[in-house]
C-alpha positions as CSV (number, residue, x, y, z in Angstrom):
1,M,-98.6,-100.6,54.7
2,S,-96.2,-100.5,52.0
3,E,-93.9,-103.7,51.3
4,S,-90.7,-103.7,49.7
5,K,-89.0,-106.7,47.5
6,Q,-85.6,-107.1,46.4
7,T,-84.4,-109.1,43.3
8,H,-81.7,-109.3,40.6
9,N,-83.9,-111.0,37.9
10,H,-83.6,-109.0,34.8
11,E,-87.1,-109.6,34.0
12,E,-88.8,-108.4,36.9
13,I,-86.6,-105.6,37.2
14,K,-87.3,-104.4,33.6
15,Q,-91.1,-105.1,33.7
16,W,-91.5,-102.9,37.0
17,A,-89.5,-100.1,35.2
18,S,-91.5,-100.3,32.1
19,A,-94.7,-100.4,33.8
20,R,-93.9,-97.0,35.4
21,G,-92.2,-95.3,32.4
22,G,-88.8,-95.9,33.6
23,V,-85.6,-96.4,31.5
24,P,-82.1,-97.7,32.1
25,A,-79.8,-94.7,32.6
26,K,-76.4,-93.9,34.1
27,V,-75.2,-90.5,35.6
28,K,-73.2,-88.7,33.3
29,G,-69.5,-88.1,34.4
30,T,-69.4,-91.0,36.8
31,G,-67.7,-93.9,34.7
32,S,-64.7,-94.3,32.3
33,G,-63.5,-96.3,29.4
34,D,-66.3,-99.7,29.3
35,D,-67.3,-98.6,33.1
36,E,-71.0,-97.1,32.6
37,G,-70.5,-95.5,36.2
38,V,-73.4,-94.8,38.9
39,L,-76.8,-96.8,37.6
40,R,-80.1,-95.3,37.9
41,I,-83.6,-95.9,36.7
42,H,-84.8,-92.5,35.1
43,F,-88.7,-91.5,34.9
44,P,-88.4,-88.8,32.4
45,E,-92.3,-88.4,32.9
46,N,-91.9,-87.6,36.2
47,S,-89.0,-85.3,36.0
48,E,-87.8,-82.5,34.2
49,N,-85.1,-82.9,31.8
50,D,-82.4,-84.1,34.0
51,D,-79.4,-83.5,32.1
52,R,-77.5,-85.5,34.7
53,L,-78.6,-88.6,33.4
54,E,-78.2,-90.7,29.9
55,E,-80.3,-93.3,29.0
56,I,-78.4,-96.3,28.2
57,S,-79.7,-100.1,27.2
58,W,-80.7,-102.5,29.1
59,E,-77.5,-104.8,28.3
60,D,-75.2,-102.1,29.6
61,F,-77.3,-101.6,32.3
62,F,-77.6,-105.5,33.2
63,D,-73.7,-105.8,32.6
64,K,-72.5,-103.2,35.1
65,F,-75.5,-104.7,37.7
66,D,-74.3,-107.8,37.7
67,A,-70.7,-107.3,37.6
68,E,-71.1,-105.1,41.0
69,R,-73.5,-107.9,42.4
70,L,-76.1,-105.4,43.0
71,D,-79.9,-106.2,44.3
72,F,-82.8,-103.9,43.1
73,L,-84.9,-103.0,46.2
74,Y,-88.4,-102.0,45.2
75,Q,-91.6,-101.0,46.3
76,D,-95.0,-102.2,43.9
77,K,-97.3,-99.4,45.4
78,K,-97.2,-96.6,48.4
79,A,-99.1,-97.1,51.6
80,D,-102.0,-95.1,50.0
81,G,-102.3,-97.6,47.3
82,E,-100.7,-95.6,44.7
83,V,-98.2,-97.1,42.2
84,S,-94.6,-96.5,43.6
85,T,-91.6,-95.5,41.7
86,F,-89.5,-95.9,44.9
87,H,-86.2,-98.1,44.5
88,K,-82.7,-98.3,45.2
89,F,-79.8,-100.6,44.4
90,V,-77.9,-102.5,47.3
91,N,-75.3,-105.1,47.4
92,R,-76.6,-108.6,46.8
93,G,-76.1,-110.6,50.1
């Protein structure tokens, strides 16, 4: 059985993403001005050149993440024990 965890700890999120080759990104065309738009963790090695996403700095990522009061819901391993990249952003309770 796989188990999900939830956090807004920046270091925990960075470590989880980095261990899986993930980078902070935004969806192109969803923001304006200083607003980064829709956030994503992108896994370039696991996807074909997704030109809808643009890599951003962790600083810009967490500025938006905190401003939107988001939490990071994620899974370490799949039910079969394989490393998981499942994650999503949810509203902080």
